[in-house]
C-alpha positions in Angstrom: 119.1 144.0 61.3 116.9 146.4 63.3 113.5 145.0 64.3 110.7 147.3 65.4 107.8 146.4 67.6 104.8 148.7 67.0 103.4 148.8 70.6 99.7 149.3 71.3 97.8 152.0 73.0 96.6 150.6 76.3 95.4 153.5 78.4 91.9 152.6 77.1 92.4 148.8 77.2 95.2 147.4 79.4 95.0 144.1 77.6 96.9 145.7 74.7 99.8 146.1 77.0 99.7 142.3 77.6 99.9 141.8 73.8 103.0 144.0 73.6 104.7 142.0 76.5 103.9 138.7 74.9 105.1 139.8 71.5 108.3 141.1 72.9 109.0 137.7 74.5 108.4 136.0 71.1 110.7 138.5 69.2 113.5 138.2 71.7 113.4 134.4 71.4 113.3 134.6 67.6 115.6 137.5 66.6 118.9 136.6 64.9 122.2 137.1 66.7 123.2 140.7 66.4 119.7 142.0 65.6 118.4 144.8 67.7 114.8 145.5 69.0 113.3 149.0 68.9 109.9 149.7 70.4 107.7 152.4 68.8 104.4 153.6 70.3 101.1 153.9 68.4 100.0 156.6 70.8 100.8 159.8 68.7 98.9 158.6 65.7 96.0 157.4 67.8 95.7 160.7 69.7 96.0 162.9 66.6 93.5 160.9 64.6 90.9 160.5 67.3 91.4 164.0 68.8 88.4 165.6 70.4 86.2 162.6 69.2 87.9 160.4 71.8 87.4 163.0 74.5 83.7 163.3 73.6 83.3 159.5 73.6 84.9 159.4 77.1 82.2 161.7 78.5 80.3 159.6 81.0 76.9 160.2 79.4 78.2 159.7 75.8 80.3 156.7 76.8 77.3 155.0 78.4 75.2 155.5 75.3 78.1 154.4 73.1 78.7 151.2 75.1 75.0 150.4 75.1 74.8 150.8 71.3 78.0 148.8 70.8 76.6 145.9 72.8 74.0 145.2 70.2 75.2 146.8 67.0 79.0 146.9 67.0 79.3 144.6 63.9 77.3 147.1 61.8 78.1 150.5 63.4 81.7 150.6 64.7 83.7 150.3 61.5 81.5 152.7 59.5 81.7 155.2 62.4 85.5 155.2 62.2 85.5 155.5 58.4 83.1 158.5 58.6 84.6 160.3 61.5 88.3 159.5 61.6 90.9 160.5 59.0 94.2 158.8 58.2 96.6 161.6 59.1 100.2 162.2 58.1 101.8 162.4 61.6 105.5 162.9 62.2 106.7 160.1 64.5 109.8 158.4 65.7 108.9 155.4 63.6 108.8 157.6 60.5 112.0 159.5 61.5 114.0 156.3 62.3 112.5 153.4 60.4 113.6 149.8 60.9 114.3 146.9 58.6 111.3 144.9 59.9 108.3 146.3 61.8 106.3 143.7 63.8 102.7 144.7 64.4 101.0 142.6 67.1 97.3 142.1 68.1 93.8 142.7 66.8 95.0 145.0 63.9 93.4 143.5 60.8 90.6 145.9 61.3 89.1 149.1 59.8 90.0 151.3 62.8 93.7 150.2 62.7 94.3 150.9 59.1 92.2 154.1 59.2 94.6 155.5 61.9 97.9 153.9 61.0 97.6 153.1 57.3 99.5 156.2 56.1 102.4 155.7 58.5 102.8 152.1 57.4 102.6 153.0 53.8 105.3 155.6 54.2 107.5 153.1 56.0 107.2 150.4 53.4 108.1 152.9 50.7 111.4 153.5 52.6 112.1 149.8 52.7 110.6 148.6 56.0 109.0 145.1 55.8 105.9 144.4 57.8 105.1 141.4 59.9 101.7 141.0 61.5 102.1 138.8 64.6 99.2 137.1 66.4 96.9 139.2 64.3 93.1 139.0 63.8 90.0 141.0 62.9 87.1 142.3 64.9 84.0 141.2 63.2 84.9 139.4 59.9 82.0 141.0 58.1 82.1 142.0 54.4 82.9 145.6 55.1 85.9 144.8 57.4 87.3 142.0 55.2 87.2 144.2 52.0 88.9 147.1 53.8 91.7 144.9 55.3 92.4 143.1 52.0 92.8 146.4 50.2 95.3 147.6 52.7 97.3 144.3 52.7 97.4 144.4 48.9 98.7 148.0 49.1 101.3 147.3 51.9 102.5 143.9 50.7 103.5 142.6 54.2 106.3 140.1 54.5 104.3 137.9 56.8 100.8 137.5 58.3 100.8 135.4 61.4 97.2 135.1 62.7 95.8 134.2 66.1 92.6 132.5 64.8 91.7 130.4 61.8 89.1 132.8 60.5 91.7 135.5 59.9 94.1 133.0 58.5 91.6 131.7 55.9 90.7 135.3 54.8 94.3 136.7 54.5 96.6 133.8 54.0 97.2 134.6 50.3 98.2 138.2 50.9 101.8 137.7 52.1 104.8 135.4 51.2 104.8 133.9 54.7 101.6 133.0 56.6 101.1 131.1 59.8 98.0 130.2 61.7 99.2 130.7 65.3 98.2 131.8 68.7 97.5 135.1 70.5 100.6 137.0 71.8 99.2 137.0 75.4 99.6 133.3 75.6 103.4 134.0 75.9 103.2 136.1 79.1 103.9 133.0 81.3 107.4 133.3 80.0 107.9 136.6 81.7 109.0 134.9 84.9 106.2 136.4 87.1 106.5 134.5 90.5 103.8 132.7 92.5 103.2 134.8 95.6 101.2 134.3 98.8 98.1 136.5 99.0 97.5 138.6 102.1 93.7 137.7 101.8 94.2 134.0 101.1 93.0 132.3 98.0 91.0 134.7 95.7 89.0 134.7 92.6 88.9 137.7 90.1 85.7 139.1 88.6 86.3 141.3 85.6 82.9 141.9 84.1 82.7 145.4 82.5 79.8 145.2 80.1 76.5 146.5 81.5 74.6 143.5 80.2 76.6 141.2 82.5 75.7 142.8 85.8 73.1 140.1 86.6 75.8 137.5 86.0 78.2 139.4 88.2 75.8 139.3 91.1 75.2 135.6 90.7 79.0 134.9 90.7 79.4 137.1 93.8 76.8 135.1 95.6 78.2 131.8 94.6 81.8 132.7 95.4 80.9 134.3 98.7 78.8 131.3 99.7 81.8 129.1 99.0 83.9 131.3 101.3 86.0 132.6 98.5 87.6 136.1 98.5 86.8 138.2 95.5 89.0 140.8 93.8 87.6 143.0 91.0 89.4 144.5 88.1 88.7 146.9 85.3 90.8 147.0 82.1 90.3 150.6 81.2 92.4 153.0 83.4 91.4 156.2 81.6 90.2 158.8 82.4 91.7 159.1 85.9 88.4 160.4 87.2 87.2 156.8 86.7 90.1 155.5 88.6 89.4 157.8 91.5 85.9 156.5 91.8 86.8 152.9 91.3 89.6 152.6 93.8 87.3 153.5 96.6 85.4 150.3 96.1 86.2 147.3 98.2 88.8 144.9 96.6 88.9 146.8 93.3 92.1 147.0 91.4 92.6 149.4 88.4 96.0 150.5 87.1 97.8 151.9 84.0 100.6 149.4 84.5 100.0 146.1 82.7 102.2 144.1 85.1 99.9 144.8 88.0 97.2 142.8 86.3 99.5 140.0 85.2 100.8 139.5 88.7 97.2 139.4 89.9 96.1 136.8 87.3 99.3 134.8 87.9 98.2 134.3 91.5 94.4 134.1 91.1 92.7 130.7 91.7 90.2 131.6 89.0 89.1 134.5 86.8 85.7 135.3 85.4 85.7 137.9 82.7 84.0 139.3 79.6 87.4 140.3 78.2 89.5 137.7 76.3 92.7 139.3 77.6 91.8 138.7 81.2 91.3 135.0 80.4 94.3 134.4 78.2 97.0 135.4 80.7 95.2 133.4 83.4 95.2 130.3 81.2 98.8 130.8 80.2 99.7 130.7 83.9 97.9 127.4 84.3 95.0 128.9 86.3 91.3 128.5 85.9 89.3 131.0 83.7 85.9 131.5 82.1 84.9 133.9 79.4 81.5 135.4 79.6 81.1 136.9 76.2 79.8 136.3 72.7 82.6 138.3 71.0 83.8 137.0 67.7 87.3 137.3 69.2 86.7 134.1 71.2 87.6 132.2 68.0 91.2 132.6 69.0 90.7 130.0 71.8 90.0 127.4 69.2 93.6 127.7 68.0 94.8 126.5 71.5 92.3 123.6 71.5 89.6 125.3 73.7 86.7 124.9 71.3 84.0 125.1 74.1 85.6 128.0 76.0 82.9 130.4 77.0 80.5 127.6 77.7 82.5 126.3 80.6 85.6 127.2 82.6 89.0 125.8 81.6 92.2 125.4 83.5 95.4 126.1 81.6 96.1 125.0 78.0 97.4 121.6 77.2 100.5 121.6 75.0 100.9 125.4 75.2 104.7 125.2 75.4 104.9 123.3 72.1 102.6 125.9 70.4 104.8 128.7 71.7 107.9 127.0 70.5 106.4 126.4 67.0 105.4 130.1 66.6 108.8 131.3 67.8 110.5 128.9 65.3 108.4 130.2 62.4 109.3 133.8 63.2 113.0 132.9 63.8 113.3 131.1 60.5 111.6 134.0 58.7 113.9 136.6 60.3 117.0 134.5 59.6 116.1 134.5 55.9 115.8 138.3 55.9 119.1 138.8 57.8 
């Protein structure tokens, strides 16, 4: 059996790299003896489909206007903008050239943008016999437009399994695959990567990762509170593209930005606490048993309910009780599923 992992594009969101690493941990623990793992990148299809539109959106002026708009109207605007401006292209890729028996697709992929960009590739692969498994999957907004679009694609692709990371996705899509599982986000598995505890050269430190413009006032309050407590602060940004941004950011005191996911995971592994408006700064921190707080009203925070953190976002949490058992359960489900397909 050849198992493929459809790895994410993370130059515009490093958290997608965390998802890939956690998914790989899960697959390696679950794959049958004698099975091989092949990793394919989503990058070619993303680049071809987005094209100059992505370059335009990354213009500092356009990006600022886009981010401001998305803060308030993402639920109504984002999906329709993809449907109107982005085409599902027939791109020649390694995945298409050398298809596998099972393709595992991790992350927030039950969305309009994902199927707009990758739907044609997945359809071609399924026609050649590849079976699809969505692992730790979810949607963006769960509005009527998104749900209808995703259901149409799942009915067309007929995946072998849909394993979700939140109960909302599970309830919407559980009838659209032979195997379904209401599980946890892939990034909750990164504590199994063996990242060591290290001694910091600046002593105990907290991380502030607040990137949305509307959180700047909160950022200042946190800085004042942590500084008054004598705590060192390290800042991160999860978007290492374009490099002109990196050049300007690295000049700032205690700012870390990288195109290498492990840099962030090592940092979060050794942080005393992390304050972020990104779920994938909080999840690895919690998986390592450290303290984190999400400052965001994103619908994606529903995934924390699946690990028992129902009030996460209202107050900080430290670690996840029973995480090892939840990890083992998800691995067992995937292992049994793959064994049946062997």
